[in-house]
VMD Tcl script that draws the C-alpha trace (Angstrom):
set ca {
  {6.82 12.81 1.40}
  {4.36 11.01 -0.82}
  {1.14 9.21 0.10}
  {-0.08 6.46 -2.22}
  {-3.60 5.10 -2.07}
  {-3.68 1.74 -3.76}
  {-6.75 -0.40 -4.36}
  {-7.64 -3.43 -6.41}
  {-10.71 -5.58 -6.97}
  {-10.90 -8.89 -5.18}
  {-12.15 -12.15 -6.69}
  {-15.80 -12.71 -5.73}
  {-15.10 -16.10 -4.14}
  {-12.32 -14.98 -1.76}
  {-13.06 -14.88 1.96}
  {-11.97 -12.03 4.22}
  {-10.02 -14.48 6.39}
  {-7.95 -15.48 3.34}
  {-7.24 -11.83 2.52}
  {-6.14 -11.11 6.09}
  {-3.96 -14.25 6.11}
  {-2.27 -13.05 2.90}
  {-1.74 -9.61 4.43}
  {-0.16 -11.03 7.59}
  {2.06 -13.29 5.50}
  {3.47 -10.48 3.33}
  {3.56 -7.69 5.94}
  {7.16 -8.42 7.07}
  {8.34 -7.96 3.46}
  {7.54 -4.25 3.69}
  {9.97 -3.64 6.57}
  {12.91 -3.68 4.12}
  {11.42 -1.59 1.28}
  {13.65 1.40 0.46}
  {11.95 4.71 1.13}
  {8.78 3.27 2.66}
  {7.84 5.02 5.90}
  {4.51 3.32 6.60}
  {2.01 0.95 5.03}
  {-1.60 0.45 6.12}
  {-3.37 -2.59 4.69}
  {-7.02 -1.86 3.85}
  {-10.13 -3.91 2.99}
  {-13.54 -2.70 1.82}
  {-15.94 -5.65 2.16}
  {-18.91 -3.77 0.70}
  {-17.08 -3.03 -2.57}
  {-14.98 -6.24 -2.66}
  {-11.74 -4.26 -2.81}
  {-8.48 -4.23 -0.87}
  {-5.22 -2.35 -1.02}
  {-2.99 -0.14 1.03}
  {-2.15 3.38 2.05}
  {1.60 3.96 1.84}
  {3.77 6.84 2.99}
  {7.02 7.26 1.05}
  {10.07 9.46 1.53}
  {10.17 10.42 -2.17}
  {8.16 10.18 -5.37}
  {11.07 8.40 -7.07}
  {11.04 5.60 -4.50}
  {7.26 5.20 -4.81}
  {7.39 5.13 -8.62}
  {10.17 2.56 -8.59}
  {8.16 0.30 -6.28}
  {4.93 0.56 -8.33}
  {6.60 0.18 -11.75}
  {4.63 -1.68 -14.41}
  {6.06 -5.17 -14.76}
  {7.73 -4.87 -11.35}
  {7.75 -7.52 -8.65}
  {5.14 -5.85 -6.41}
  {2.61 -5.21 -9.19}
  {3.09 -8.73 -10.56}
  {2.42 -10.22 -7.11}
  {-0.95 -8.40 -6.84}
  {-1.97 -9.57 -10.31}
  {-0.87 -13.15 -9.59}
  {-2.58 -13.30 -6.20}
  {-5.84 -11.48 -6.91}
  {-6.09 -11.31 -10.71}
  {-6.34 -7.52 -10.74}
  {-4.02 -4.69 -11.71}
  {-4.01 -2.14 -8.87}
  {-5.17 1.46 -9.16}
  {-2.59 3.83 -7.67}
  {-3.14 7.48 -6.73}
  {-0.12 9.49 -5.56}
  {-0.32 12.63 -3.42}
  {2.28 15.08 -2.17}
  {2.28 14.93 1.63}
  {3.78 18.14 3.00}
  {2.78 17.47 6.62}
  {2.19 14.24 8.51}
  {0.71 14.10 12.01}
  {2.03 10.98 13.76}
  {0.23 10.54 17.07}
  {2.09 7.30 17.82}
  {5.33 9.27 18.18}
  {3.70 12.59 19.14}
  {5.33 14.22 16.11}
  {4.36 16.53 13.30}
  {6.66 15.72 10.40}
  {7.39 18.13 7.56}
  {6.24 21.30 9.24}
  {8.62 24.23 9.56}
}
mol new
graphics top color blue
foreach p $ca { graphics top sphere $p radius 0.5 }
foreach p [lrange $ca 0 end-1] q [lrange $ca 1 end] { graphics top cylinder $p $q radius 0.2 }
display resetview
């Protein structure tokens, strides 16, 4: 598994309610993304940033989704005027308390 931490700067004049409205609007789109296990939307009011924490099945699926010039990246740039920063991490073990599971352990 792969965990991606994505963040981008927000325009100074945008209100939190507008950001949350945008997040609610696009959230259903992530249900059909190949290889995506989970996405958490995040906002940092004090640093005027937003983004997401994603869990992917494979690095290949994550890289395909985040590709430069791709639909997802273009939508962030169009909506917020910022190119996202993306950090990818190998995730050998995931503790999922919602399903009482530890995934990836032997």
